[in-house]
Biopython code that builds the backbone (N, CA, C, O; Angstrom):
import numpy as np
from Bio.PDB.StructureBuilder import StructureBuilder

atoms = [
    (1, "MET", "N", (-258.641, -25.255, -58.376)),
    (1, "MET", "CA", (-259.601, -26.288, -58.001)),
    (1, "MET", "C", (-260.516, -25.738, -56.909)),
    (1, "MET", "O", (-260.091, -24.983, -56.035)),
    (2, "THR", "N", (-261.740, -26.125, -56.984)),
    (2, "THR", "CA", (-262.677, -25.717, -55.942)),
    (2, "THR", "C", (-262.623, -26.705, -54.785)),
    (2, "THR", "O", (-262.106, -27.815, -54.905)),
    (3, "HIS", "N", (-263.170, -26.266, -53.676)),
    (3, "HIS", "CA", (-263.220, -27.122, -52.489)),
    (3, "HIS", "C", (-263.918, -28.439, -52.831)),
    (3, "HIS", "O", (-263.476, -29.501, -52.393)),
    (4, "SER", "N", (-264.971, -28.382, -53.586)),
    (4, "SER", "CA", (-265.730, -29.565, -53.974)),
    (4, "SER", "C", (-264.886, -30.498, -54.848)),
    (4, "SER", "O", (-264.927, -31.717, -54.676)),
    (5, "ASN", "N", (-264.128, -29.930, -55.778)),
    (5, "ASN", "CA", (-263.278, -30.749, -56.650)),
    (5, "ASN", "C", (-262.170, -31.426, -55.847)),
    (5, "ASN", "O", (-261.844, -32.591, -56.076)),
    (6, "ILE", "N", (-261.594, -30.676, -54.899)),
    (6, "ILE", "CA", (-260.531, -31.252, -54.069)),
    (6, "ILE", "C", (-261.092, -32.397, -53.231)),
    (6, "ILE", "O", (-260.463, -33.450, -53.124)),
    (7, "ALA", "N", (-262.254, -32.205, -52.643)),
    (7, "ALA", "CA", (-262.879, -33.261, -51.837)),
    (7, "ALA", "C", (-263.146, -34.492, -52.694)),
    (7, "ALA", "O", (-262.927, -35.620, -52.252)),
    (8, "GLY", "N", (-263.610, -34.280, -53.896)),
    (8, "GLY", "CA", (-263.856, -35.411, -54.800)),
    (8, "GLY", "C", (-262.572, -36.147, -55.134)),
    (8, "GLY", "O", (-262.554, -37.377, -55.191)),
    (9, "ALA", "N", (-261.491, -35.395, -55.357)),
    (9, "ALA", "CA", (-260.198, -36.017, -55.672)),
    (9, "ALA", "C", (-259.669, -36.799, -54.471)),
    (9, "ALA", "O", (-259.111, -37.885, -54.629)),
    (10, "ILE", "N", (-259.845, -36.247, -53.277)),
    (10, "ILE", "CA", (-259.418, -36.946, -52.062)),
    (10, "ILE", "C", (-260.208, -38.246, -51.907)),
    (10, "ILE", "O", (-259.633, -39.297, -51.623)),
    (11, "ASN", "N", (-261.507, -38.171, -52.093)),
    (11, "ASN", "CA", (-262.339, -39.380, -51.969)),
    (11, "ASN", "C", (-261.957, -40.426, -53.002)),
    (11, "ASN", "O", (-261.937, -41.618, -52.697)),
    (12, "ALA", "N", (-261.654, -39.995, -54.222)),
    (12, "ALA", "CA", (-261.245, -40.940, -55.264)),
    (12, "ALA", "C", (-259.907, -41.586, -54.915)),
    (12, "ALA", "O", (-259.722, -42.789, -55.102)),
    (13, "ALA", "N", (-258.977, -40.782, -54.408)),
    (13, "ALA", "CA", (-257.674, -41.329, -54.019)),
    (13, "ALA", "C", (-257.833, -42.317, -52.864)),
    (13, "ALA", "O", (-257.186, -43.364, -52.845)),
    (14, "HIS", "N", (-258.688, -41.983, -51.910)),
    (14, "HIS", "CA", (-258.932, -42.881, -50.780)),
    (14, "HIS", "C", (-259.551, -44.186, -51.260)),
    (14, "HIS", "O", (-259.174, -45.259, -50.790)),
    (15, "ALA", "N", (-260.482, -44.106, -52.176)),
    (15, "ALA", "CA", (-261.091, -45.320, -52.731)),
    (15, "ALA", "C", (-260.029, -46.187, -53.415)),
    (15, "ALA", "O", (-260.078, -47.414, -53.336)),
    (16, "GLY", "N", (-259.078, -45.546, -54.078)),
    (16, "GLY", "CA", (-257.986, -46.284, -54.712)),
    (16, "GLY", "C", (-257.123, -47.013, -53.695)),
    (16, "GLY", "O", (-256.707, -48.149, -53.923)),
    (17, "VAL", "N", (-256.858, -46.358, -52.578)),
    (17, "VAL", "CA", (-256.082, -46.993, -51.512)),
    (17, "VAL", "C", (-256.827, -48.204, -50.960)),
    (17, "VAL", "O", (-256.240, -49.268, -50.767)),
    (18, "GLU", "N", (-258.106, -48.038, -50.711)),
    (18, "GLU", "CA", (-258.909, -49.151, -50.183)),
    (18, "GLU", "C", (-258.938, -50.325, -51.164)),
    (18, "GLU", "O", (-258.830, -51.482, -50.755)),
    (19, "ALA", "N", (-259.081, -50.031, -52.440)),
    (19, "ALA", "CA", (-259.083, -51.096, -53.451)),
    (19, "ALA", "C", (-257.727, -51.797, -53.498)),
    (19, "ALA", "O", (-257.661, -53.018, -53.635)),
    (20, "ALA", "N", (-256.650, -51.028, -53.385)),
    (20, "ALA", "CA", (-255.309, -51.615, -53.405)),
    (20, "ALA", "C", (-255.088, -52.517, -52.189)),
    (20, "ALA", "O", (-254.449, -53.563, -52.302)),
    (21, "LYS", "N", (-255.613, -52.119, -51.031)),
    (21, "LYS", "CA", (-255.488, -52.962, -49.845)),
    (21, "LYS", "C", (-256.214, -54.284, -50.039)),
    (21, "LYS", "O", (-255.691, -55.341, -49.685)),
    (22, "ARG", "N", (-257.420, -54.228, -50.600)),
    (22, "ARG", "CA", (-258.170, -55.470, -50.847)),
    (22, "ARG", "C", (-257.423, -56.348, -51.838)),
    (22, "ARG", "O", (-257.321, -57.560, -51.647)),
    (23, "GLU", "N", (-256.907, -55.749, -52.880)),
    (23, "GLU", "CA", (-256.173, -56.504, -53.897)),
    (23, "GLU", "C", (-254.903, -57.105, -53.297)),
    (23, "GLU", "O", (-254.563, -58.255, -53.576)),
    (24, "GLY", "N", (-254.211, -56.329, -52.478)),
    (24, "GLY", "CA", (-253.003, -56.840, -51.827)),
    (24, "GLY", "C", (-253.304, -58.013, -50.916)),
    (24, "GLY", "O", (-252.554, -58.989, -50.893)),
    (25, "ALA", "N", (-254.380, -57.930, -50.174)),
    (25, "ALA", "CA", (-254.779, -59.030, -49.293)),
    (25, "ALA", "C", (-255.104, -60.268, -50.112)),
    (25, "ALA", "O", (-254.767, -61.384, -49.718)),
    (26, "ARG", "N", (-255.754, -60.075, -51.244)),
    (26, "ARG", "CA", (-256.097, -61.211, -52.103)),
    (26, "ARG", "C", (-254.827, -61.904, -52.602)),
    (26, "ARG", "O", (-254.758, -63.133, -52.623)),
    (27, "TYR", "N", (-253.823, -61.120, -53.004)),
    (27, "TYR", "CA", (-252.557, -61.691, -53.461)),
    (27, "TYR", "C", (-251.807, -62.375, -52.315)),
    (27, "TYR", "O", (-251.171, -63.407, -52.529)),
    (28, "ALA", "N", (-251.873, -61.823, -51.114)),
    (28, "ALA", "CA", (-251.209, -62.437, -49.968)),
    (28, "ALA", "C", (-251.813, -63.801, -49.664)),
    (28, "ALA", "O", (-251.089, -64.758, -49.391)),
    (29, "VAL", "N", (-253.134, -63.892, -49.711)),
    (29, "VAL", "CA", (-253.804, -65.173, -49.476)),
    (29, "VAL", "C", (-253.420, -66.174, -50.560)),
    (29, "VAL", "O", (-253.155, -67.338, -50.260)),
    (30, "GLU", "N", (-253.386, -65.740, -51.799)),
    (30, "GLU", "CA", (-253.002, -66.631, -52.904)),
    (30, "GLU", "C", (-251.559, -67.090, -52.747)),
    (30, "GLU", "O", (-251.251, -68.251, -53.015)),
    (31, "CYS", "N", (-250.684, -66.211, -52.322)),
    (31, "CYS", "CA", (-249.286, -66.577, -52.090)),
    (31, "CYS", "C", (-249.195, -67.658, -51.016)),
    (31, "CYS", "O", (-248.474, -68.642, -51.182)),
    (32, "GLY", "N", (-249.915, -67.481, -49.929)),
    (32, "GLY", "CA", (-249.923, -68.480, -48.868)),
    (32, "GLY", "C", (-250.453, -69.819, -49.342)),
    (32, "GLY", "O", (-249.921, -70.870, -48.985)),
    (33, "ARG", "N", (-251.508, -69.776, -50.152)),
    (33, "ARG", "CA", (-252.069, -71.021, -50.693)),
    (33, "ARG", "C", (-251.043, -71.737, -51.562)),
    (33, "ARG", "O", (-250.888, -72.954, -51.469)),
    (34, "LEU", "N", (-250.342, -70.984, -52.404)),
    (34, "LEU", "CA", (-249.332, -71.584, -53.277)),
    (34, "LEU", "C", (-248.138, -72.106, -52.491)),
    (34, "LEU", "O", (-247.575, -73.143, -52.840)),
    (35, "LEU", "N", (-247.739, -71.391, -51.421)),
    (35, "LEU", "CA", (-246.652, -71.887, -50.573)),
    (35, "LEU", "C", (-247.041, -73.189, -49.894)),
    (35, "LEU", "O", (-246.222, -74.104, -49.804)),
    (36, "ASP", "N", (-248.273, -73.289, -49.415)),
    (36, "ASP", "CA", (-248.742, -74.551, -48.833)),
    (36, "ASP", "C", (-248.693, -75.670, -49.861)),
    (36, "ASP", "O", (-248.292, -76.791, -49.549)),
    (37, "GLN", "N", (-249.096, -75.367, -51.072)),
    (37, "GLN", "CA", (-249.079, -76.357, -52.151)),
    (37, "GLN", "C", (-247.643, -76.781, -52.448)),
    (37, "GLN", "O", (-247.370, -77.970, -52.610)),
    (38, "ALA", "N", (-246.730, -75.821, -52.520)),
    (38, "ALA", "CA", (-245.325, -76.132, -52.812)),
    (38, "ALA", "C", (-244.710, -76.959, -51.688)),
    (38, "ALA", "O", (-243.892, -77.844, -51.938)),
    (39, "LYS", "N", (-245.103, -76.670, -50.455)),
    (39, "LYS", "CA", (-244.554, -77.382, -49.299)),
    (39, "LYS", "C", (-244.849, -78.875, -49.378)),
    (39, "LYS", "O", (-244.067, -79.696, -48.897)),
    (40, "GLU", "N", (-245.964, -79.218, -49.978)),
    (40, "GLU", "CA", (-246.353, -80.623, -50.077)),
    (40, "GLU", "C", (-245.525, -81.388, -51.108)),
    (40, "GLU", "O", (-245.605, -82.616, -51.154)),
    (41, "THR", "N", (-244.740, -80.708, -51.931)),
    (41, "THR", "CA", (-244.003, -81.373, -53.002)),
    (41, "THR", "C", (-242.618, -81.829, -52.596)),
    (41, "THR", "O", (-241.942, -82.498, -53.378)),
    (42, "GLY", "N", (-242.179, -81.490, -51.404)),
    (42, "GLY", "CA", (-240.816, -81.885, -50.992)),
    (42, "GLY", "C", (-240.795, -82.406, -49.581)),
    (42, "GLY", "O", (-241.779, -82.311, -48.847)),
    (43, "PRO", "N", (-239.651, -82.964, -49.208)),
    (43, "PRO", "CA", (-239.528, -83.491, -47.841)),
    (43, "PRO", "C", (-239.420, -82.358, -46.814)),
    (43, "PRO", "O", (-239.112, -81.217, -47.158)),
    (44, "HIS", "N", (-239.678, -82.697, -45.559)),
    (44, "HIS", "CA", (-239.564, -81.729, -44.476)),
    (44, "HIS", "C", (-238.135, -81.169, -44.443)),
    (44, "HIS", "O", (-237.168, -81.928, -44.499)),
    (45, "GLY", "N", (-238.011, -79.875, -44.353)),
    (45, "GLY", "CA", (-236.697, -79.233, -44.310)),
    (45, "GLY", "C", (-236.064, -79.027, -45.670)),
    (45, "GLY", "O", (-234.901, -78.632, -45.752)),
    (46, "GLY", "N", (-236.802, -79.285, -46.745)),
    (46, "GLY", "CA", (-236.239, -79.208, -48.084)),
    (46, "GLY", "C", (-236.218, -77.805, -48.665)),
    (46, "GLY", "O", (-235.792, -77.626, -49.806)),
    (47, "TRP", "N", (-236.667, -76.802, -47.913)),
    (47, "TRP", "CA", (-236.716, -75.441, -48.448)),
    (47, "TRP", "C", (-235.328, -74.847, -48.615)),
    (47, "TRP", "O", (-235.138, -73.970, -49.457)),
    (48, "ASP", "N", (-234.354, -75.300, -47.837)),
    (48, "ASP", "CA", (-233.011, -74.722, -47.934)),
    (48, "ASP", "C", (-232.375, -74.932, -49.301)),
    (48, "ASP", "O", (-231.652, -74.068, -49.799)),
    (49, "ALA", "N", (-232.642, -76.058, -49.890)),
    (49, "ALA", "CA", (-232.072, -76.352, -51.212)),
    (49, "ALA", "C", (-232.673, -75.418, -52.230)),
    (49, "ALA", "O", (-232.334, -75.491, -53.411)),
]
sb = StructureBuilder()
sb.init_structure("model")
sb.init_model(0)
sb.init_chain("A")
sb.init_seg("    ")
for serial, (resi, resn, name, xyz) in enumerate(atoms, 1):
    if name == "N":
        sb.init_residue(resn, " ", resi, " ")
    sb.init_atom(name, np.array(xyz, "f"), 0.0, 1.0, " ", f" {name:<3s}", serial, name[0])
structure = sb.get_structure()
């Protein structure tokens, strides 16, 4: 591999990491939204059951 090819591969891998972080954050927010929604369906303290 040439220096240029290696740099391109590094940049592509870095872009993949950045995309995965954004996607992970999106899923975390959705999880929180769904947990809030689920919390409204039961009485206070009902998570133990």
